[in-house]
BANU-419601 format. One record per residue (C-alpha): residue number from 1; residue in three letters; x, z, y. Coordinates in nm, 3 decimals. Layout:
<lumzas>
lumza n=NUM res=ALA u=X w=Z v=Y
...
</lumzas>
This chain:
<lumzas>
lumza n=1 res=MET u=-3.219 w=-11.195 v=5.926
lumza n=2 res=PHE u=-3.548 w=-11.267 v=6.104
lumza n=3 res=ASN u=-3.724 w=-10.985 v=5.914
lumza n=4 res=TYR u=-3.444 w=-10.747 v=6.010
lumza n=5 res=LEU u=-3.482 w=-10.837 v=6.378
lumza n=6 res=LEU u=-3.860 w=-10.808 v=6.352
lumza n=7 res=SER u=-3.838 w=-10.456 v=6.208
lumza n=8 res=PHE u=-3.586 w=-10.364 v=6.477
lumza n=9 res=PHE u=-3.829 w=-10.462 v=6.752
lumza n=10 res=SER u=-4.151 w=-10.327 v=6.597
lumza n=11 res=ASN u=-4.094 w=-9.973 v=6.473
lumza n=12 res=ASP u=-4.452 w=-9.858 v=6.407
lumza n=13 res=LEU u=-4.547 w=-9.509 v=6.524
lumza n=14 res=ALA u=-4.789 w=-9.236 v=6.424
lumza n=15 res=ILE u=-4.874 w=-8.995 v=6.704
lumza n=16 res=ASP u=-5.036 w=-8.652 v=6.688
lumza n=17 res=LEU u=-5.146 w=-8.629 v=7.050
lumza n=18 res=GLY u=-5.221 w=-8.258 v=7.059
lumza n=19 res=THR u=-5.337 w=-8.022 v=7.332
lumza n=20 res=ALA u=-5.029 w=-7.804 v=7.279
lumza n=21 res=SER u=-4.770 w=-8.044 v=7.132
lumza n=22 res=THR u=-4.711 w=-8.416 v=7.083
lumza n=23 res=LEU u=-4.545 w=-8.523 v=6.759
lumza n=24 res=ILE u=-4.428 w=-8.877 v=6.686
lumza n=25 res=TYR u=-4.345 w=-9.019 v=6.342
lumza n=26 res=VAL u=-4.148 w=-9.344 v=6.323
lumza n=27 res=LYS u=-4.195 w=-9.561 v=6.016
lumza n=28 res=GLY u=-3.883 w=-9.538 v=5.803
lumza n=29 res=LYS u=-3.736 w=-9.245 v=6.001
lumza n=30 res=GLY u=-3.986 w=-8.958 v=5.988
lumza n=31 res=ILE u=-4.070 w=-8.718 v=6.273
lumza n=32 res=VAL u=-3.850 w=-8.792 v=6.574
lumza n=33 res=ILE u=-4.042 w=-8.619 v=6.856
lumza n=34 res=ASN u=-4.194 w=-8.269 v=6.855
lumza n=35 res=GLU u=-4.239 w=-8.157 v=7.214
lumza n=36 res=PRO u=-4.495 w=-7.968 v=7.423
lumza n=37 res=SER u=-4.774 w=-8.183 v=7.576
lumza n=38 res=VAL u=-4.672 w=-8.083 v=7.928
lumza n=39 res=VAL u=-4.578 w=-8.298 v=8.229
lumza n=40 res=ALA u=-4.426 w=-8.167 v=8.555
lumza n=41 res=VAL u=-4.555 w=-8.368 v=8.852
lumza n=42 res=LYS u=-4.439 w=-8.359 v=9.215
lumza n=43 res=LYS u=-4.701 w=-8.436 v=9.479
lumza n=44 res=ASP u=-4.588 w=-8.590 v=9.807
lumza n=45 res=GLY u=-4.702 w=-8.853 v=10.058
lumza n=46 res=ARG u=-4.648 w=-9.128 v=9.800
lumza n=47 res=GLY u=-4.879 w=-8.964 v=9.544
lumza n=48 res=LYS u=-4.775 w=-8.814 v=9.208
lumza n=49 res=ARG u=-4.424 w=-8.849 v=9.071
lumza n=50 res=VAL u=-4.329 w=-8.736 v=8.718
lumza n=51 res=LEU u=-4.032 w=-8.497 v=8.724
lumza n=52 res=ALA u=-4.013 w=-8.383 v=8.364
lumza n=53 res=VAL u=-4.193 w=-8.421 v=8.032
lumza n=54 res=GLY u=-4.208 w=-8.205 v=7.717
lumza n=55 res=LYS u=-3.978 w=-7.904 v=7.670
lumza n=56 res=GLU u=-3.826 w=-7.933 v=8.016
lumza n=57 res=ALA u=-4.173 w=-7.943 v=8.178
lumza n=58 res=LYS u=-4.305 w=-7.651 v=7.967
lumza n=59 res=ALA u=-4.018 w=-7.434 v=8.094
lumza n=60 res=MET u=-4.167 w=-7.485 v=8.443
lumza n=61 res=LEU u=-4.521 w=-7.363 v=8.354
lumza n=62 res=GLY u=-4.626 w=-7.088 v=8.595
lumza n=63 res=LYS u=-4.293 w=-7.105 v=8.780
lumza n=64 res=THR u=-4.332 w=-7.406 v=9.011
lumza n=65 res=PRO u=-4.346 w=-7.418 v=9.394
lumza n=66 res=GLY u=-4.662 w=-7.545 v=9.566
lumza n=67 res=ASN u=-4.573 w=-7.914 v=9.562
lumza n=68 res=ILE u=-4.487 w=-7.925 v=9.190
lumza n=69 res=ALA u=-4.746 w=-7.881 v=8.916
lumza n=70 res=ALA u=-4.678 w=-7.842 v=8.543
lumza n=71 res=ILE u=-4.981 w=-8.011 v=8.387
lumza n=72 res=ARG u=-5.118 w=-8.011 v=8.033
lumza n=73 res=PRO u=-5.300 w=-8.349 v=8.041
lumza n=74 res=LEU u=-5.503 w=-8.283 v=7.725
lumza n=75 res=LYS u=-5.775 w=-8.022 v=7.712
lumza n=76 res=ASP u=-5.968 w=-7.921 v=7.400
lumza n=77 res=GLY u=-5.807 w=-8.205 v=7.204
lumza n=78 res=VAL u=-5.909 w=-8.486 v=7.443
lumza n=79 res=ILE u=-5.757 w=-8.652 v=7.749
lumza n=80 res=ALA u=-5.835 w=-8.461 v=8.070
lumza n=81 res=ASP u=-5.589 w=-8.650 v=8.294
lumza n=82 res=PHE u=-5.568 w=-9.018 v=8.196
lumza n=83 res=GLU u=-5.285 w=-9.111 v=8.434
lumza n=84 res=VAL u=-5.055 w=-8.823 v=8.334
lumza n=85 res=THR u=-5.126 w=-8.875 v=7.960
lumza n=86 res=GLU u=-5.025 w=-9.239 v=7.999
lumza n=87 res=GLU u=-4.698 w=-9.137 v=8.169
lumza n=88 res=MET u=-4.628 w=-8.882 v=7.895
lumza n=89 res=LEU u=-4.686 w=-9.138 v=7.619
lumza n=90 res=LYS u=-4.469 w=-9.396 v=7.797
lumza n=91 res=TYR u=-4.189 w=-9.139 v=7.823
lumza n=92 res=PHE u=-4.205 w=-9.042 v=7.454
lumza n=93 res=ILE u=-4.235 w=-9.402 v=7.328
lumza n=94 res=ALA u=-3.942 w=-9.511 v=7.548
lumza n=95 res=LYS u=-3.742 w=-9.215 v=7.414
lumza n=96 res=VAL u=-3.818 w=-9.317 v=7.056
lumza n=97 res=HIS u=-3.725 w=-9.681 v=7.111
lumza n=98 res=ASN u=-3.431 w=-9.612 v=7.342
lumza n=99 res=ARG u=-3.612 w=-9.799 v=7.622
lumza n=100 res=ARG u=-3.609 w=-10.136 v=7.439
lumza n=101 res=LEU u=-3.849 w=-10.351 v=7.644
lumza n=102 res=LEU u=-3.940 w=-10.599 v=7.368
lumza n=103 res=VAL u=-4.093 w=-10.331 v=7.146
lumza n=104 res=ARG u=-4.473 w=-10.353 v=7.100
lumza n=105 res=PRO u=-4.526 w=-10.112 v=6.808
lumza n=106 res=LYS u=-4.836 w=-10.055 v=6.600
lumza n=107 res=ILE u=-4.952 w=-9.707 v=6.695
lumza n=108 res=LEU u=-5.176 w=-9.476 v=6.491
lumza n=109 res=VAL u=-5.316 w=-9.183 v=6.691
lumza n=110 res=GLY u=-5.481 w=-8.870 v=6.550
lumza n=111 res=ASP u=-5.805 w=-8.765 v=6.727
lumza n=112 res=PRO u=-6.058 w=-8.482 v=6.684
lumza n=113 res=SER u=-6.352 w=-8.564 v=6.456
lumza n=114 res=GLY u=-6.664 w=-8.634 v=6.660
lumza n=115 res=ILE u=-6.465 w=-8.791 v=6.945
lumza n=116 res=THR u=-6.697 w=-8.982 v=7.183
lumza n=117 res=GLN u=-6.674 w=-9.356 v=7.253
lumza n=118 res=VAL u=-6.552 w=-9.280 v=7.608
lumza n=119 res=GLU u=-6.278 w=-9.046 v=7.479
lumza n=120 res=MET u=-6.183 w=-9.301 v=7.212
lumza n=121 res=ARG u=-6.146 w=-9.572 v=7.475
lumza n=122 res=ALA u=-5.931 w=-9.342 v=7.693
lumza n=123 res=VAL u=-5.692 w=-9.275 v=7.402
lumza n=124 res=LYS u=-5.666 w=-9.645 v=7.315
lumza n=125 res=GLU u=-5.613 w=-9.752 v=7.676
lumza n=126 res=SER u=-5.342 w=-9.489 v=7.722
lumza n=127 res=ALA u=-5.161 w=-9.612 v=7.411
lumza n=128 res=TYR u=-5.188 w=-9.980 v=7.512
lumza n=129 res=SER u=-5.069 w=-9.901 v=7.866
lumza n=130 res=ALA u=-4.777 w=-9.709 v=7.716
lumza n=131 res=GLY u=-4.663 w=-10.022 v=7.528
lumza n=132 res=ALA u=-4.859 w=-10.044 v=7.201
lumza n=133 res=GLY u=-4.910 w=-10.382 v=7.038
lumza n=134 res=GLU u=-5.199 w=-10.258 v=6.822
lumza n=135 res=VAL u=-5.376 w=-9.920 v=6.823
lumza n=136 res=PHE u=-5.557 w=-9.743 v=6.537
lumza n=137 res=LEU u=-5.734 w=-9.408 v=6.560
lumza n=138 res=ILE u=-5.767 w=-9.163 v=6.273
lumza n=139 res=GLU u=-5.966 w=-8.841 v=6.263
lumza n=140 res=GLU u=-5.729 w=-8.545 v=6.260
lumza n=141 res=PRO u=-5.878 w=-8.369 v=5.956
lumza n=142 res=MET u=-5.831 w=-8.689 v=5.750
lumza n=143 res=ALA u=-5.468 w=-8.722 v=5.863
lumza n=144 res=ALA u=-5.409 w=-8.349 v=5.804
lumza n=145 res=ALA u=-5.553 w=-8.372 v=5.452
lumza n=146 res=ILE u=-5.321 w=-8.665 v=5.369
lumza n=147 res=GLY u=-5.024 w=-8.479 v=5.521
lumza n=148 res=ALA u=-5.112 w=-8.167 v=5.319
lumza n=149 res=GLY u=-5.104 w=-8.374 v=4.999
lumza n=150 res=LEU u=-5.475 w=-8.350 v=4.915
lumza n=151 res=PRO u=-5.605 w=-8.624 v=4.678
lumza n=152 res=ILE u=-5.847 w=-8.773 v=4.933
lumza n=153 res=THR u=-5.919 w=-9.093 v=4.734
lumza n=154 res=GLU u=-6.058 w=-8.905 v=4.432
lumza n=155 res=PRO u=-6.432 w=-8.832 v=4.380
lumza n=156 res=SER u=-6.392 w=-8.459 v=4.439
lumza n=157 res=ALA u=-6.413 w=-8.220 v=4.734
lumza n=158 res=ASN u=-6.109 w=-8.160 v=4.953
lumza n=159 res=MET u=-6.172 w=-7.909 v=5.231
lumza n=160 res=ILE u=-5.930 w=-7.901 v=5.523
lumza n=161 res=VAL u=-5.930 w=-7.665 v=5.823
lumza n=162 res=ASP u=-5.689 w=-7.795 v=6.087
lumza n=163 res=ILE u=-5.640 w=-7.536 v=6.364
lumza n=164 res=GLY u=-5.470 w=-7.694 v=6.664
lumza n=165 res=GLY u=-5.404 w=-7.586 v=7.021
lumza n=166 res=GLY u=-5.734 w=-7.707 v=7.167
lumza n=167 res=THR u=-5.964 w=-7.763 v=6.870
lumza n=168 res=SER u=-6.020 w=-7.664 v=6.510
lumza n=169 res=GLU u=-6.124 w=-7.947 v=6.278
lumza n=170 res=ILE u=-6.314 w=-7.857 v=5.962
lumza n=171 res=ALA u=-6.394 w=-8.128 v=5.709
lumza n=172 res=VAL u=-6.489 w=-8.193 v=5.348
lumza n=173 res=ILE u=-6.335 w=-8.519 v=5.226
lumza n=174 res=SER u=-6.411 w=-8.724 v=4.914
lumza n=175 res=LEU u=-6.344 w=-9.088 v=4.816
lumza n=176 res=SER u=-6.140 w=-9.155 v=5.134
lumza n=177 res=GLY u=-6.427 w=-9.054 v=5.360
lumza n=178 res=ILE u=-6.538 w=-8.748 v=5.554
lumza n=179 res=VAL u=-6.855 w=-8.612 v=5.390
lumza n=180 res=ARG u=-6.918 w=-8.323 v=5.630
lumza n=181 res=ALA u=-6.723 w=-8.221 v=5.940
lumza n=182 res=LYS u=-6.733 w=-7.998 v=6.242
lumza n=183 res=SER u=-6.507 w=-7.998 v=6.548
lumza n=184 res=LEU u=-6.485 w=-7.663 v=6.722
lumza n=185 res=ARG u=-6.330 w=-7.619 v=7.065
lumza n=186 res=VAL u=-6.154 w=-7.306 v=6.949
lumza n=187 res=GLY u=-5.781 w=-7.322 v=6.884
lumza n=188 res=GLY u=-5.454 w=-7.157 v=6.977
lumza n=189 res=ASP u=-5.528 w=-7.179 v=7.352
lumza n=190 res=LYS u=-5.857 w=-6.990 v=7.315
lumza n=191 res=LEU u=-5.683 w=-6.720 v=7.111
lumza n=192 res=ASP u=-5.415 w=-6.682 v=7.381
lumza n=193 res=GLU u=-5.686 w=-6.661 v=7.649
lumza n=194 res=ALA u=-5.874 w=-6.393 v=7.449
lumza n=195 res=ILE u=-5.553 w=-6.181 v=7.437
lumza n=196 res=ILE u=-5.491 w=-6.229 v=7.813
lumza n=197 res=GLN u=-5.847 w=-6.120 v=7.899
lumza n=198 res=TYR u=-5.839 w=-5.821 v=7.663
lumza n=199 res=ILE u=-5.514 w=-5.686 v=7.813
lumza n=200 res=LYS u=-5.642 w=-5.749 v=8.163
lumza n=201 res=ARG u=-5.964 w=-5.552 v=8.092
lumza n=202 res=LYS u=-5.805 w=-5.266 v=7.898
lumza n=203 res=TYR u=-5.473 w=-5.216 v=8.079
lumza n=204 res=ASN u=-5.517 w=-5.382 v=8.420
lumza n=205 res=LEU u=-5.214 w=-5.590 v=8.328
lumza n=206 res=SER u=-5.179 w=-5.963 v=8.394
lumza n=207 res=ILE u=-4.970 w=-6.154 v=8.138
lumza n=208 res=GLY u=-4.882 w=-6.524 v=8.107
lumza n=209 res=THR u=-4.975 w=-6.762 v=7.827
lumza n=210 res=GLY u=-4.619 w=-6.745 v=7.689
lumza n=211 res=VAL u=-4.644 w=-6.368 v=7.643
lumza n=212 res=ALA u=-4.992 w=-6.399 v=7.489
lumza n=213 res=GLU u=-4.865 w=-6.661 v=7.243
lumza n=214 res=ASN u=-4.574 w=-6.434 v=7.145
lumza n=215 res=ILE u=-4.818 w=-6.145 v=7.082
lumza n=216 res=LYS u=-5.037 w=-6.372 v=6.866
lumza n=217 res=ILE u=-4.738 w=-6.491 v=6.661
lumza n=218 res=THR u=-4.582 w=-6.144 v=6.623
lumza n=219 res=LEU u=-4.887 w=-5.928 v=6.550
lumza n=220 res=GLY u=-5.141 w=-6.182 v=6.424
lumza n=221 res=LEU u=-5.456 w=-6.043 v=6.261
lumza n=222 res=ALA u=-5.372 w=-5.695 v=6.137
lumza n=223 res=LEU u=-5.518 w=-5.576 v=5.808
lumza n=224 res=PRO u=-5.637 w=-5.211 v=5.799
lumza n=225 res=ASP u=-5.301 w=-5.075 v=5.679
lumza n=226 res=GLU u=-5.110 w=-5.268 v=5.951
lumza n=227 res=GLU u=-5.314 w=-5.172 v=6.257
lumza n=228 res=GLY u=-5.057 w=-4.915 v=6.374
lumza n=229 res=GLN u=-4.778 w=-5.173 v=6.423
lumza n=230 res=THR u=-4.681 w=-5.203 v=6.791
lumza n=231 res=MET u=-4.486 w=-5.420 v=7.033
lumza n=232 res=GLU u=-4.379 w=-5.389 v=7.395
lumza n=233 res=ILE u=-4.504 w=-5.644 v=7.647
lumza n=234 res=LYS u=-4.428 w=-5.703 v=8.014
lumza n=235 res=GLY u=-4.665 w=-5.816 v=8.285
lumza n=236 res=SER u=-4.786 w=-5.750 v=8.637
lumza n=237 res=ASN u=-5.005 w=-5.449 v=8.721
lumza n=238 res=LEU u=-5.327 w=-5.583 v=8.879
lumza n=239 res=VAL u=-5.369 w=-5.277 v=9.103
lumza n=240 res=THR u=-5.016 w=-5.235 v=9.240
lumza n=241 res=GLY u=-4.880 w=-5.587 v=9.178
lumza n=242 res=ILE u=-4.561 w=-5.429 v=9.039
lumza n=243 res=PRO u=-4.412 w=-5.551 v=8.707
lumza n=244 res=ALA u=-4.488 w=-5.310 v=8.423
lumza n=245 res=THR u=-4.422 w=-5.263 v=8.051
lumza n=246 res=ILE u=-4.681 w=-5.136 v=7.802
lumza n=247 res=GLU u=-4.700 w=-5.090 v=7.426
lumza n=248 res=ILE u=-4.986 w=-5.249 v=7.235
lumza n=249 res=ALA u=-5.096 w=-5.200 v=6.874
lumza n=250 res=ALA u=-5.171 w=-5.472 v=6.618
lumza n=251 res=GLY u=-5.524 w=-5.335 v=6.572
lumza n=252 res=GLU u=-5.598 w=-5.405 v=6.940
lumza n=253 res=ILE u=-5.497 w=-5.770 v=6.901
lumza n=254 res=ARG u=-5.724 w=-5.815 v=6.600
lumza n=255 res=GLU u=-6.004 w=-5.667 v=6.815
lumza n=256 res=ALA u=-5.916 w=-5.904 v=7.102
lumza n=257 res=LEU u=-5.936 w=-6.205 v=6.867
lumza n=258 res=THR u=-6.264 w=-6.104 v=6.700
lumza n=259 res=GLU u=-6.487 w=-6.348 v=6.891
lumza n=260 res=PRO u=-6.287 w=-6.673 v=6.848
lumza n=261 res=ILE u=-6.194 w=-6.592 v=6.485
lumza n=262 res=ASN u=-6.561 w=-6.520 v=6.402
lumza n=263 res=ALA u=-6.658 w=-6.853 v=6.563
lumza n=264 res=LEU u=-6.405 w=-7.030 v=6.338
lumza n=265 res=ILE u=-6.530 w=-6.853 v=6.024
lumza n=266 res=ASP u=-6.895 w=-6.928 v=6.113
lumza n=267 res=ALA u=-6.807 w=-7.299 v=6.155
lumza n=268 res=ILE u=-6.635 w=-7.303 v=5.813
lumza n=269 res=LYS u=-6.946 w=-7.146 v=5.657
lumza n=270 res=GLN u=-7.172 w=-7.402 v=5.828
lumza n=271 res=VAL u=-6.970 w=-7.692 v=5.684
lumza n=272 res=LEU u=-6.980 w=-7.528 v=5.339
lumza n=273 res=GLU u=-7.359 w=-7.487 v=5.366
lumza n=274 res=MET u=-7.401 w=-7.858 v=5.456
lumza n=275 res=THR u=-7.183 w=-7.979 v=5.166
lumza n=276 res=PRO u=-7.368 w=-8.143 v=4.872
lumza n=277 res=PRO u=-7.388 w=-7.912 v=4.566
lumza n=278 res=GLU u=-7.172 w=-8.140 v=4.346
lumza n=279 res=LEU u=-6.885 w=-8.119 v=4.595
lumza n=280 res=ALA u=-6.944 w=-7.751 v=4.674
lumza n=281 res=ALA u=-6.889 w=-7.677 v=4.303
lumza n=282 res=ASP u=-6.540 w=-7.835 v=4.325
lumza n=283 res=MET u=-6.441 w=-7.594 v=4.598
lumza n=284 res=VAL u=-6.486 w=-7.288 v=4.381
lumza n=285 res=ASP u=-6.160 w=-7.389 v=4.212
lumza n=286 res=LYS u=-5.988 w=-7.603 v=4.476
lumza n=287 res=GLY u=-6.073 w=-7.387 v=4.778
lumza n=288 res=ILE u=-5.973 w=-7.446 v=5.139
lumza n=289 res=MET u=-5.648 w=-7.589 v=5.278
lumza n=290 res=LEU u=-5.532 w=-7.460 v=5.619
lumza n=291 res=ALA u=-5.325 w=-7.683 v=5.847
lumza n=292 res=GLY u=-5.220 w=-7.690 v=6.214
lumza n=293 res=GLY u=-5.030 w=-7.427 v=6.411
lumza n=294 res=GLY u=-5.316 w=-7.178 v=6.377
lumza n=295 res=ALA u=-5.265 w=-7.171 v=6.000
lumza n=296 res=LEU u=-4.947 w=-6.971 v=6.067
lumza n=297 res=ILE u=-5.136 w=-6.679 v=6.225
lumza n=298 res=ARG u=-5.053 w=-6.378 v=6.012
lumza n=299 res=ASN u=-5.333 w=-6.281 v=5.767
lumza n=300 res=LEU u=-5.574 w=-6.556 v=5.880
lumza n=301 res=ASP u=-5.576 w=-6.701 v=5.527
lumza n=302 res=THR u=-5.657 w=-6.356 v=5.383
lumza n=303 res=ILE u=-5.947 w=-6.303 v=5.626
lumza n=304 res=ILE u=-6.098 w=-6.649 v=5.554
lumza n=305 res=ARG u=-6.060 w=-6.579 v=5.179
lumza n=306 res=GLU u=-6.247 w=-6.248 v=5.217
lumza n=307 res=GLU u=-6.528 w=-6.408 v=5.419
lumza n=308 res=THR u=-6.582 w=-6.721 v=5.206
lumza n=309 res=HIS u=-6.484 w=-6.587 v=4.859
lumza n=310 res=LEU u=-6.290 w=-6.912 v=4.805
lumza n=311 res=PRO u=-5.919 w=-6.970 v=4.739
lumza n=312 res=VAL u=-5.734 w=-7.039 v=5.066
lumza n=313 res=THR u=-5.395 w=-7.212 v=5.081
lumza n=314 res=VAL u=-5.170 w=-7.273 v=5.379
lumza n=315 res=ALA u=-5.025 w=-7.626 v=5.379
lumza n=316 res=GLU u=-4.651 w=-7.675 v=5.364
lumza n=317 res=ASP u=-4.523 w=-7.712 v=5.721
lumza n=318 res=PRO u=-4.880 w=-7.695 v=5.864
lumza n=319 res=LEU u=-4.771 w=-7.783 v=6.220
lumza n=320 res=THR u=-4.673 w=-8.137 v=6.117
lumza n=321 res=CYS u=-4.954 w=-8.218 v=5.869
lumza n=322 res=VAL u=-5.145 w=-8.453 v=6.101
lumza n=323 res=VAL u=-4.845 w=-8.662 v=6.205
lumza n=324 res=ARG u=-4.703 w=-8.673 v=5.850
lumza n=325 res=GLY u=-5.040 w=-8.785 v=5.714
lumza n=326 res=ALA u=-5.073 w=-9.054 v=5.979
lumza n=327 res=GLY u=-4.712 w=-9.157 v=5.912
lumza n=328 res=LYS u=-4.785 w=-9.207 v=5.540
lumza n=329 res=LEU u=-5.065 w=-9.448 v=5.631
lumza n=330 res=LEU u=-4.823 w=-9.677 v=5.814
lumza n=331 res=ASP u=-4.693 w=-9.769 v=5.467
lumza n=332 res=GLU u=-5.039 w=-9.797 v=5.308
lumza n=333 res=ILE u=-5.220 w=-10.064 v=5.508
lumza n=334 res=LYS u=-5.520 w=-10.087 v=5.269
lumza n=335 res=LEU u=-5.588 w=-9.713 v=5.295
lumza n=336 res=LEU u=-5.517 w=-9.726 v=5.669
lumza n=337 res=ARG u=-5.802 w=-9.979 v=5.716
lumza n=338 res=GLU u=-6.034 w=-9.757 v=5.507
lumza n=339 res=VAL u=-5.979 w=-9.428 v=5.687
lumza n=340 res=THR u=-5.926 w=-9.526 v=6.054
lumza n=341 res=ILE u=-6.209 w=-9.498 v=6.306
lumza n=342 res=GLN u=-6.379 w=-9.832 v=6.367
lumza n=343 res=ASN u=-6.526 w=-9.899 v=6.712
</lumzas>
């Protein structure tokens, strides 16, 4: 009976605290939260007041009056607004635990590889302030590799490329450790911004991030025989200020994304060059695993395959790899101690 009560009051959590989305995995239940990392805040004489969090707040992006701001408190994979991040975490944890006050869960949080001590402390303090009893941090590529089902404990190379909203994490993992890694501040947000700037330059049309994201998802990275595919988009003419509709071709979007995609491919090549020969030999057969929302960009796997001459596989349900991997560790305490960041 006591053990039952204890489990009731201490549901451990794994959190993928992403720039674009926050996902929460509850031990024994699976993924229970998958919402945008957005908080709507009202500013008045009493300071900031949280109006909405997650999906409801994202619906307000770009549509709020002057005294309300829809904020994304994480930028490039790290906390940009400590106070708002704390409020967001409190909201999600309370939602998971149905506002039970006695709950002090163990929380495992995924972070970009190469996170600084200051950033690490900010994440931990946010989690403790939000109600954690104990906080562990795990590097996102390690969690993504576990979530993608890679055999990380074996003495062989496992290469993971986790493309998130704010960062892309590239790592070679062997024997439960990261052998070589690179964190690149290029992710879905940078791709959206590249599309916005391209359309602004070429068509004098201003579009929002939601439209840019839709273009990226629909057209992706066109291969030569697909460049003629088109889609209609709506925006605001920068000269007249009047709403307008234009038609864009898939080839234009591949051109718009050239710079950030090349930066990603260069980073993958750099990690491959730094990998010890014995592990590099493994990758000829095993290749590269893609995870994160960016893995879903049409033809990205084909382009990386062409550039690296290695097999490239997209993980099953790539968007949830990090949180599923972290969730698995909640049941494997020995491995959890081995792979979490010590500070």
